[in-house]
N, C-alpha and C positions, 0 to 999 in steps of 0.2 A: 481550493478543495472545497468537492461537491459534500454539503452536510444528508443527514440521512433522509430527512426529510425530503430534501429536492429529487432525491437518486430513486426514492419509492414514488414520484411525481414522474419523473422519468419514464421510471419502467411501467406505470402504466400507462401513459400517453404510447409510447413504442408497442406495448401489446395492445391498443387497441386502434391503432392509426398505421404501423406495420405489419401487426401479427395478424389479428383479425378483421384491417382495414373497414371498419364499419362504417358504412356509406349513409349518408343523412335517409331517412326515411327506412331503413334495414333493421330489421330483428336481431340481436343476441341474444346468442343462449350459453349461460355459462355453466359450466360443472364445475365443483369445489366442494373442499371439505369444510367445516364448522372450525378448522383451526385458522384459516384465513379468510377471515369475516371484514376483520377492517380491510383489508387488502383488497379485494371484491369490493367493498363498499366505492376504494376510488376508484378500481376499475368500473364500476357503473356511470357514477359521476364522469367519467372523464367521457365513455361512451355517450351520454344522454348531450354532454357541451359540443360535441361532432353531431349531432343533429339523429343516430338512434332511434329509434319510433317505439322501439320497446324493448326493456332487457329482462328477461327471465332466467332466475339462478335457481339450477338444480343443485340442492343440497344432499350430501353424504357425512356421515360421521364415522370413525374408524372404531370408536367404542361399539358402535352398533352392529356395525357390520361382524365386528367379532363376535360378539352375542348372538348374531345370527345362524353363524358357521357353528358354534357352540353348542347350541342349544336348539336351534330348528329341527322337524322332526324329518326323518328322513325319506326321501321322493320330494322335498321338496325345493331341491335344488337344480331339476332338469327342465325348469321351464321360467320363463320372463314376461315379465307384464307386456303383454300386447301394446295396452295403451303407450310407453313408455317408447317403446318400437316405431308406433305409428307416428307421435309425435315428431320425433326428430329426422324422421322420412318426410313428413309432413313439411314441416318448418324448412330442409335442405330444398327439396322441391319449391318452395316459394323462394328461393335466394338469401335466405339467413345464411348469418355467417355465425362460427362455434368456437366458442374458445373452453379450454379444459386447465384447470387450474391447479395441478398435482403437487401434494406437500405427501407422499406415500409413508408409512412407517417401513420403512426396509421390512422390519422383522413382524409386521403385523399377524401376520397370519401362522408363526410359528408354533408347533403342536396343535395345529388344527389338522384332520385329515385332508389330506389333499386331493383324495376323489371327488369327493364335497366341492371343493372350490375350483376342479377341472371340471365337474356334473354342471356350476354356474356359468361359469369361463365357456363351454363350450353351447348353453342354454341359451343367452346373450348376444353371443356371437352370430348362432343362425337367426335371431330373432331379429339382428339388426344387419343383416347381409345387404338387404337393398340399398341401406342407408351406407356400409361401408364399400358398395360395389362405386355409389357416387361422390364418396370423398378418394376415392381411388383412381377416377377420372376427373378430378377435377373441379366437377359439377359446381363446388360451392366454396367457398372460404373458411378456413379452417386454421386453429392454430392452440399450441397445444407449449404452456408456459408453468411456472412453479413459483411455490412461495414456503415458508419452512412452517413446520410443526416442530412440537418440540421432544416427539418422539425421534425424528428422522436428523434435524438436529444435534439430538444427545447423540444420534451411531457414529455421524461423522466425527463431533467434538466432544467426545465423553470425559472427560477431565475437568470442562469445563463447567458452570452452572447451567442450568435451565437458559437463564436471560441470557447468556454468555452465549451461550452454544447458539441460540437462536439468532443473537446478531451478528454472530461470526458466519452462519450458513447466509444470511440477507448480504455481507458485503460478499462472501463469497458468489452468489447469484447474481449483484448487482455488476460484478467485473464480467461475468460470462455473458452476460446481457448487453455491454455496452452500456450502462445505464447509468454508470459513473464519468458518463463524458460528457462534457457541458452540451453538446450538443446532438444529444442521443440519438435524434432521428435521421442526421447526415451521416453518424457514422455507421448507423444499420445500412444508408442507402449505399456507401463505399464499398461494405463487407459484403455485401450480395452484388456489386456489380464484378468485386473479384472473385468471387464464388464462381456467377457466369461467366467469367472469361477460361477460368480453369477448365468449366466443363466444357464449354467450345473448345479448348485444345484437345480434351479427349474425345469428341465428337470427329474432328476430323483426320485422329489418328487412324478409324475404322478397324478399332479392335477385334479380334476373333477370341482368343484364349486369354484368360488371366496368370501366371501361375504364379502362385505365394513360398515362400520358402522362410522357415524361423526357427525358434527351437519347437521342437512338439508338432511344428506344418510341412507339410509336402501336398499343395493344394493347388488342382488344376479347375478353373471356372471357365464352359462357355459360355459366351454371348450370345445372344440371338439376332439373326440381320434385323437388322430396324431398329435396333436398340438405341436408346438418349440417354445421353450423360445429361444430369440436372444436378443445381446445386442453388442454395438461395429462394427466392421467389419465385413462387408458381402464381399464373393467371387462370381464375375459373372459368366458364362458359359466357360470364357477360363480358369478359374483359376487365376485372380486377384485380390486381396483384397484391400476395397476400404470403405472411413468411409461418409455414407449417409448425415448425419450431424455432423455438428463440430460448434457448442459444441454438447456433448452427454451423458447423464449420466442415462439412461434409460434402462430396459430390459422391452420386451416387447412381444407380443403373439398376438393371434387372440380367439375371444371368439365366441361361436357356437352363431350363428343367430337369433334362435329364444328361446336362454334360458337366457334370460336377463327380470328380473323384480325387480322393486321396485323403489325407489326415488332418484336421486346425485342432489344436489348441486354443481354448480360452486364454485370456491375458488379462482379463477383470473380473470380478466377481457379477455376477446377474440376479439381481434383483426380480424372483418372477412372481407374481397374485402370494405376496407378503411373504414369500422364502426366499432366502439366499442361495443362489448356486454355486458354487465353489470351485474352481482347476478341474474344470471339464473339457472333453476332447469327444469330437466327431469322427467316424469314417465314413466316405460316402465312396458308394460305387454307382454309376451312372446315372446320378443327383440324388440319389437314395440315402438318407443314414443306414446303416446298414452294423454300427456297434457304436455305442458312447459309455462313457464312462464317469463319473462326478466323485470329487471325493466329498465333496459335501450337498445334499441337497438331491441326492441322485434319484429321489424319488419324485418330486415337483419335477425334474426334468424327464422321467418316462411320461409322468401326466401332460406334460406337454408334445413329448413325442406321438400321445396316442390319440390327441385332438381328431384327425382324421387322418385320411392319406395326403392330405398335403404338407402337413405337418411335418414329415418328415423331408423335405423339400426345400432348397433355397426359395426365397424369394427377393430377395434385395443382396446388393453390393455395392459398398460404400467404401471410398476411399478422404481417409483425414490423417493429414502428415502426425507425425509425435512431435516434432518441434511447430507445434500449434497455441494458442493462449490457452486452453483449457486444461490440455496436456502439462502446458509449463508450468502450472499453477501447483503440480504435484501434491493433486486432493483427490481421494475417492469420494465421492459421490453416495454411491449405492443407489442411483438412480439413473437408467439407464437413459432421460433425455440429456442428464448433461457427460455420463463416462463414455456414451456411443460418440462425443463430438471428441473425446480425448484418444480416439483411438483407431484405426481402420475397423471394421466388421463387416458382419455378414447378417440375415436375418431368415429365419427359418417362418415357411410359410406364405401367405398370400403376394404376389406381387404388385408394384402401381403401374397400373397401364396406360399411366403419362408416360413412362418411360419404355414406349415402343412408340412410334411412327403412325399414327392413326388410330393409336390404341384407346384414346376416349373414344370414338364412337362405334367401336368394335363389342360384339358379345363373346361372352365368356368361350364360348366354343370358340370363337375365332382366335382370343386371344390363347387358350389354351394350345391351338394346332400352332402358334405363332413360338409355343414355346414356354409362355410363362404359366405359372405355377399359381394356382386355384388353394385356398385352404381359409377356413374361419379364423387363422389367428395368424399374428405376424409379431414376431418376437427377436430384437435383435442382440445381438452376443460382441462382446469385445475381444478382437485377435490382435491387434497392432501391439508393437513395441518397437524397440530402439534398434533393433538387429533386424527387423524384416525387409525382405525384400521382393519385390514384384518384376518380371516380364510382362510384358505383352505382344503375343501372338499375331500379328496384322493379317488383313484378309490379302494381302500380295506377302504373306508368306515371310517378312522382317520378323525378325526378336527385335525389341527394344524394351530398354529398361526403364519403368515406372517409378519404382519407388528404391532408394539403397539406404541404407542403414535408418529406417523408418521413414523418409523425405522421399521430397520430391523427387526424380531423378533428371526433370528437365524445367527447361525455367520457363 
């Protein structure tokens, strides 16, 4: 049995070598919270051991973040430090690789004025638009992983002590990212091959429209001409493979901005900017959200939808079978990185241009003309369940099953 220290070492190794895939002489930029100091040190050590030129760590602290939202003056949330945006964009242009280590308290900003949160989110997204445009075109390598904080662990395991809850969350993370495997690198390479094979099968079908049916959901999503299904690793402009999300169980593509109609219901809570949104639904007409409701967190949902014009349209459609590793753990993480990989999901906001033939080289005007959505935000929400059925109408007019009873309907 693999012991904790070995699993932790495995995790740092795959984060550096599979996720960010740090190359000799390359800069690694890490964003993390002060809750994860010990693990970040392990990541930094491993990055230098594989030849990193420099590792920069951009720290944040949940308590300081909340203090700012509670006490800073009005008018201070509609700006974002220009030097921070320039730093990331410049590093991206220099072919740095980026790692975000998330440990968010799902309830961090409960009670905080959501207008302030949305003002800051919009300001940062606007300032970082050039950076995100490069990210969505696979111009550089990047990865998002996670490490426990006490607050997040206690949200998941409220009956355990702080120490026990953190240990339990570590073990759950290790399982989702295959760090408990004897050869975690080999396990990831095999998993990557499986996801690419599934994406290839979907691309061969030449799907025109997806039709979703489940309790509370009756939705059709048209896909643009030239769309590409993808999953697992991506390749940056330098030809280096990287894994954008760890864990990942999805294959995904882009919807056509104006070809989404019907109603869809959430099946898992969404943690958005430190607020939990639960039991929500959207009604789409010609691609746009025209009606919505949430049992909890509706004000935060309103702020999300009012980010900009594109935040009411879809930018991603992703398929994850109900019978999959994270789903079968039967654990709610209250964290989109994990929960989206246990469920079919969609995303409001911007599209990934690498999911369109030639999209990496296109301008915003060209991708928009092709049907892709442009927005300052990109927020995934979960819609999958054990009874969901999905059919596809193909370009040749045939209708074929994609999902039945929540799982793949073809081998």
